[in-house]
C-alpha positions in Angstrom: 13.8 -34.8 31.8 12.1 -32.7 28.8 13.9 -30.9 26.0 14.8 -27.4 26.1 11.7 -25.6 24.4 13.2 -23.0 21.9 12.7 -19.1 22.7 12.8 -17.0 19.7 12.8 -12.8 21.5 12.2 -10.4 18.7 14.7 -8.2 18.7 14.7 -7.6 14.5 12.5 -4.0 14.9 14.9 -3.1 18.1 18.5 -3.8 16.7 17.0 -1.8 12.7 16.0 0.8 15.1 19.6 1.3 16.3 20.9 1.8 13.8 23.6 4.8 14.4 25.4 4.9 10.9 24.5 7.2 7.7 23.1 3.9 6.7 20.3 2.3 9.0 18.9 5.9 8.9 18.6 6.3 5.7 17.7 3.2 5.8 15.1 4.1 8.7 13.9 7.0 7.5 13.0 4.9 3.9 10.9 3.0 6.1 7.3 1.8 5.2 5.2 0.0 8.3 5.5 1.9 11.5 6.5 4.9 9.9 5.3 9.0 9.3 4.3 8.7 5.6 1.7 5.7 6.7 -0.4 7.5 9.5 -0.4 10.9 7.4 -0.4 10.1 3.3 -3.3 10.6 3.4 -4.2 13.7 4.7 -1.5 14.4 2.7 -2.4 13.6 -0.8 -6.0 15.3 0.3 -4.1 18.6 1.2 -2.3 18.6 -1.6 -5.5 18.6 -4.5 -7.1 21.4 -2.1 -4.2 22.8 -2.7 -4.4 22.3 -6.1 -7.6 23.3 -6.7 -7.9 26.8 -5.1 -4.6 27.5 -6.8 -5.7 26.7 -10.0 -8.9 28.8 -9.3 -7.4 31.4 -8.4 -5.0 31.6 -11.6 -7.2 30.7 -14.2 -11.3 30.9 -12.7 -10.4 34.5 -11.2 -11.0 38.5 -12.7 -9.1 41.0 -11.0 -12.0 42.0 -8.6 -12.3 39.6 -7.5 -8.9 38.4 -7.6 -8.7 41.5 -4.7 -11.9 39.9 -2.5 -9.5 36.9 -2.3 -6.4 38.8 -1.5 -8.2 40.1 1.4 -9.5 35.9 2.5 -6.6 35.5 2.4 -4.7 37.5 4.4 -7.9 36.7 7.5 -7.4 33.8 7.2 -3.1 34.0 7.3 -4.1 35.7 10.5 -6.3 33.0 11.8 -3.7 30.8 11.6 -0.8 32.5 14.0 -3.9 32.7 17.2 -3.4 28.9 16.6 -0.5 27.2 18.8 -0.6 23.7 17.2 2.7 22.8 19.1 1.5 23.9 22.9 -1.7 21.7 22.4 -0.1 19.0 20.5 2.9 18.9 22.8 1.1 19.5 25.6 -1.3 16.8 23.9 1.7 13.8 23.2 3.6 14.3 25.9 0.7 12.7 28.3 -0.3 10.4 25.2 3.4 9.0 26.1 3.2 9.0 29.4 0.7 7.2 30.4 1.6 5.2 26.6 4.9 4.5 28.9 3.0 2.6 32.4 1.6 0.7 30.9 3.7 -1.1 29.4 5.2 -1.1 32.9 2.8 -2.3 33.7 1.9 -5.8 32.5 3.3 -7.4 35.1 5.7 -10.2 34.4 5.5 -14.0 36.1 9.1 -14.7 36.6 9.7 -13.2 40.2 7.1 -15.7 40.9 8.0 -18.0 39.9 12.2 -17.7 41.8 10.5 -17.1 44.7 8.2 -20.6 44.2 11.8 -22.0 42.9 13.1 -20.9 46.3 10.2 -21.4 48.6 8.8 -24.5 47.2 12.1 -26.8 46.2 10.3 -30.3 46.2 11.5 -32.3 43.6 9.0 -34.5 44.4 6.0 -34.9 42.0 3.4 -32.7 44.6 6.1 -30.3 44.9 6.5 -30.1 40.6 2.6 -30.0 40.5 2.7 -27.0 42.6 4.5 -24.6 41.8 3.3 -25.9 37.9 0.1 -25.3 38.6 0.5 -22.0 41.2 2.7 -20.9 37.9 -0.5 -22.0 35.1 -2.9 -20.2 37.4 -1.7 -16.6 37.5 -0.8 -17.0 33.9 -4.2 -17.7 32.8 -5.6 -14.2 35.4 -3.1 -12.5 32.9 -4.7 -14.5 30.0 -8.4 -13.8 31.0 -7.9 -10.6 31.6 -5.3 -9.5 28.8 -8.6 -11.7 26.0 -10.6 -8.6 27.5 -8.9 -5.8 25.6 -6.9 -6.8 23.5 -8.5 -7.6 19.9 -5.1 -10.1 19.1 -5.8 -12.2 22.2 -9.4 -12.5 21.6 -8.9 -13.5 18.3 -5.8 -16.3 19.5 -8.0 -17.2 22.0 -11.8 -16.7 20.9 -13.0 -19.5 23.6 -12.5 -20.4 26.3 -11.9 -24.0 25.2 -9.0 -21.9 23.6 -7.4 -22.0 27.0 -8.1 -26.1 27.4 -6.5 -26.7 23.9 -3.3 -24.3 24.7 -3.0 -26.3 28.3 -3.9 -22.8 30.5 -6.4 -23.6 31.3 -7.9 -27.1 32.5 -11.8 -29.2 31.5 -12.4 -28.7 35.2 -11.3 -25.0 36.1 -13.4 -23.8 33.0 -16.2 -25.3 34.1 -16.2 -24.1 36.7 -15.2 -21.0 35.2 -18.6 -21.0 33.8 -20.7 -22.1 35.9 -20.0 -18.1 38.1 -22.2 -15.6 36.8 -21.0 -12.8 34.7 -21.9 -9.4 36.2 -18.5 -8.0 36.3 -15.1 -8.7 34.0 -14.5 -12.8 35.9 -10.8 -12.2 35.4 -9.1 -12.2 38.9 -11.2 -15.4 38.9 -8.1 -17.7 39.1 -6.6 -15.4 41.9 -9.2 -17.5 44.1 -7.7 -20.8 43.1 -4.1 -20.0 43.3 -4.9 -19.0 47.6 -6.1 -21.8 47.8 -3.9 -24.0 46.2 -0.6 -22.4 48.0 -3.3 -22.7 51.6 -3.2 -26.4 50.6 0.5 -26.7 49.7 0.3 -25.4 53.7 -2.0 -27.5 54.5 0.3 -30.5 53.3 4.0 -29.6 54.3 5.1 -28.6 51.0 5.5 -24.7 52.1 6.6 -25.3 55.9 8.3 -21.8 55.8 6.3 -18.3 57.2 7.9 -16.1 55.9 7.6 -17.8 52.3 4.4 -17.8 52.3 3.9 -14.1 52.7 7.5 -13.5 50.4 5.1 -16.4 47.2 2.1 -14.2 48.5 3.4 -10.5 48.0 4.2 -11.4 44.4 1.6 -13.1 43.4 -0.5 -9.5 44.7 1.6 -7.2 42.6 1.1 -9.7 39.9 -3.3 -9.4 40.2 -2.2 -5.3 41.5 -0.8 -4.5 38.2 -3.5 -7.0 36.3 -5.9 -4.8 37.2 -4.1 -1.5 36.9 -3.8 -2.4 33.2 -7.7 -3.4 33.0 -8.6 0.3 34.6 -6.2 1.7 31.9 -8.2 0.2 28.7 -11.5 1.2 31.3 -10.7 4.6 31.9 -8.7 6.3 29.0 -7.9 10.2 28.4 -11.0 12.4 28.0 -11.9 13.1 24.4 -13.2 16.5 24.2 -9.3 16.4 24.5 -8.5 14.9 21.7 -11.4 17.0 19.6 -9.1 20.7 21.0 -5.9 18.9 18.8 -7.4 17.1 16.2 -10.4 20.3 15.1 -7.0 22.4 15.2 -5.0 20.9 13.2 -7.2 20.3 10.8 -8.5 24.2 11.3 -6.0 25.0 11.0 -4.1 23.0 7.5 -8.2 24.5 5.8 -7.3 27.7 6.8 -3.7 27.3 5.1 -5.7 26.7 1.7 -5.6 30.2 1.8 -3.3 31.8 3.7 -0.7 30.1 1.8 -1.6 30.5 -1.3 1.2 32.5 -3.5 -0.8 35.8 -5.1 2.1 38.4 -6.4 5.1 39.9 -5.3 3.4 41.2 -2.5 3.1 37.7 -0.5 4.3 36.8 2.8 4.9 33.7 1.2 7.9 33.1 -0.3 9.2 32.8 -3.9 9.7 29.6 -3.7 7.1 28.2 -2.9 4.8 29.6 -6.2 3.7 25.8 -7.2 4.7 23.7 -3.9 4.5 24.5 -0.6 7.3 22.9 0.6 7.2 24.5 3.9 3.5 23.5 4.7 3.7 20.4 3.6 6.3 19.6 6.2 4.0 21.1 8.1 1.7 18.7 7.6 3.7 16.4 8.0 5.6 17.4 11.7 1.6 18.0 12.7 -0.5 15.9 11.6 1.9 12.9 12.1 2.4 13.5 15.9 -1.7 14.3 16.6 -1.4 10.0 14.5 1.5 9.1 16.9 -0.8 9.5 20.0 -4.3 8.7 18.0 -2.8 5.4 17.9 -0.5 5.3 21.1 -4.4 5.6 23.2 -4.7 2.2 22.9 -2.0 0.4 23.2 -3.9 -3.0 23.1 -5.7 -3.2 19.2 -3.6 -3.4 15.9 -1.6 -0.9 14.6 1.8 -1.6 14.3 3.3 0.4 17.3 1.0 -1.9 19.7 1.4 -3.8 22.2 2.4 -7.6 20.6 0.6 -8.9 23.4 0.7 -12.4 21.6 4.7 -12.1 21.9 4.7 -11.7 25.2 1.9 -14.7 26.2 3.6 -17.1 23.9 7.2 -16.0 26.1 5.6 -16.0 29.9 4.1 -19.3 29.1 7.2 -20.7 26.9 10.2 -19.2 30.3 7.8 -20.9 32.7 8.1 -24.2 31.3 11.7 -23.9 31.5 12.3 -22.2 34.6 10.3 -25.2 36.4 10.4 -28.1 34.6 14.3 -27.9 32.8 16.1 -25.6 34.2 15.1 -26.5 37.5 17.2 -29.9 36.7 19.6 -28.4 35.0 21.8 -26.3 38.0 25.4 -26.8 37.2 28.0 -28.0 40.7 29.3 -25.7 42.9 32.7 -24.8 43.1 35.7 -22.8 43.6 36.4 -21.1 41.0 39.1 -18.8 41.9 42.1 -19.1 39.8 45.0 -21.2 41.5 48.2 -19.8 40.0 48.8 -16.2 41.6 51.2 -15.7 38.8 48.5 -15.2 35.7 46.9 -12.3 38.5 50.0 -10.9 38.4 51.2 -10.8 35.0 46.8 -9.3 34.3 47.5 -6.5 36.8 50.1 -5.2 35.2 48.1 -4.8 31.9 46.8 -1.9 30.6 43.0 -1.9 31.2 41.9 -1.1 27.5 44.6 -4.0 26.7 42.3 -6.4 29.1 38.3 -4.7 27.3 40.0 -6.8 24.2 39.8 -10.5 24.3 43.0 -10.1 21.4 44.9 -7.3 22.8 45.4 -8.6 25.9 46.7 -12.2 25.1 48.4 -10.1 22.8 50.1 -8.2 25.8 50.5 -11.4 28.0 52.7 -13.0 25.3 55.2 -10.7 24.9 55.1 -10.1 29.3 
């Protein structure tokens, strides 16, 4: 029996984000990685510098006539900022991008259902049955790996050539030769799917897969796996129209360019409150929120890149490979024997039924209550 492979689940980021106490919220707000500060600090610094320059020119470089002209220009730009409905534009844009982002994640195929179906309908423990199960799942994962190499820079860096797939046991040398012999007129990630069906037909002919219903279920699971791969390729091919991205980007940046004039404090008659005499607190908060939303949408448009919030496809591939190895080579031979797990002492059942539910959920309290009874 082969040794069990170690599977590491990266829950560190999820645990940090799930803390709901005050310390956890404070730690989350102070983090730099994956934070709004990281995506808006350039715009924040540029805005403050330009705002300070305009303020210094107004206070120290203009005479009274020029200041009156500045006031008129300020009124014009203030009216302009009221014409742009940034919350509506960015809200609609982020909703579309976030929905598409989540749909792409839900489309990523997982081999678990296919693995369980193969274990059910190809149950033999002889070497030939083991080979059939391994080859079928490996070719399904090979199709997924070839697809991710074509849409993800991170996966491409991990497997820059087909030889790297051979070294990692995802592709055999014979499969590599067959794959390279095909003229690449289109994306050929789907080629292993034809090898999958051929192997399945061979298993039926050899009597390894004897149940027609099982053959049908295996193909249904594989076709779902193949359909998800095709959907991922389509998501990468067809993106959100650039026109709408340009509209939101121009609206956001032109709004804050206008704020350089509109939000200047020019005296008691200004519409801006006295708290913003030297530092535009309200405008800075608007910049963080609105530019942050725009940047988040820009990062979520392509979740197969290298940004902090992009999908960790390398981890997912490693997880799939280890799960298949664990399920086929280890757990397939490690099945606990079936026996009656009903309590033999009916008195214990009657005793437990008198304990309140609030105490049953806490083993220590349940133990104390049962001893007192």
